[in-house]
N, C-alpha and C positions, 0 to 999 in steps of 0.2 A: 177415550176418557173425555167426558163432557164437563165443561166449566160454565160459570154464569155468563162470561163474555166471549166464549168461543170454544173451539175444539183444540185440544193439544195434539200436535203431530210432531214426528221426529224428522228433522232435516238431515242432520249428521249424527252419528252415534255420540251420545253424551250431551247433546243439546236438544232442547225442545222449544217450541214457539207456540203462541196461541193464535189460532186462525180466527180471522174476523168473523163477525156474525153473518155478514152477507155471504161470504164465501162458504162458511159452514152450512148455511141454509141451502146453497146451491149443491154442495157436496152431499148433503142428506137427500135431496131430491134425486140427484143422479144415482146415488147408492140404492135408493128404493126402486128406481127404474131398472138398474142392473139386476137387483134381486128378482124383479118380475120377469125379466128376460131369462134369467137362469132357471127359474121355476118352470117357465113355459117351454124353453128350448133345451138348454144345457149350459154348463159353465164355459164350454169351449167358445160359445158365441161372444162372450165378453173378455175372454182371457187375454187377448192381444190388446184390446181397447182400454182396459182398466188402467194399466200403468201410464198410458198416454193421458188419460183423463186426470189421473192423480197429479201428474207433472203439470198439466195445464192449470189445475186448481191451485197448486202450490205457487206457480208463477203469478197467477192472478192475485193471490193473497199478498205476495211480495210487492207487486205493483200497487195494490190497494194501500198497503202500509206506507209505501214511499209517497203515494199521493197525499195521504193524510199528513205526513211529515211536511210536505211542501205547502200544504194549506196552512199549517201552523206557522211555518216560516213566513209565508205571505202575509198572514195577519200581523206578525211581529214587525215585518217591514213596513206595512201600512201604518201601524202605530208610530214607528220611527219617523216615517215620512211626515205624518201629521204634526209631530213634535217639532221637526225641523222647519216645516212651513210656519208654524206658530212662532218659533224663535226668529226666523227670518223676518216675518212681518213686524215683530216687536223691535228688532234691531233697525229695521227700515224706518219705523216710526220714530225711534229715538234719534236716529241720524237726521231725519227731517226736522225734528224738534230742535236739535243742536244747531243745525244750519240756520234756522230762523232766529 
């Protein structure tokens, strides 16, 4: 099933997740290549390989999602750091003014 922002796939029975567009694009390309190989040779050519590729793509998608979460967290930490530096500079200036 295809959605606007990715492909839905099943991890565990009862749960579904949305595959990122990047991984979905790779999966579509690999799937087309598998179809070409099946038409040319036979499905036995890719029978053993397909589950491995699916597992790799699912792991890639998981890592990609984790990376995006880390990037968001990094941005939030950068903003916090900037606010702390601003606050530190303000307090430093106030202390210097109070000492004078």
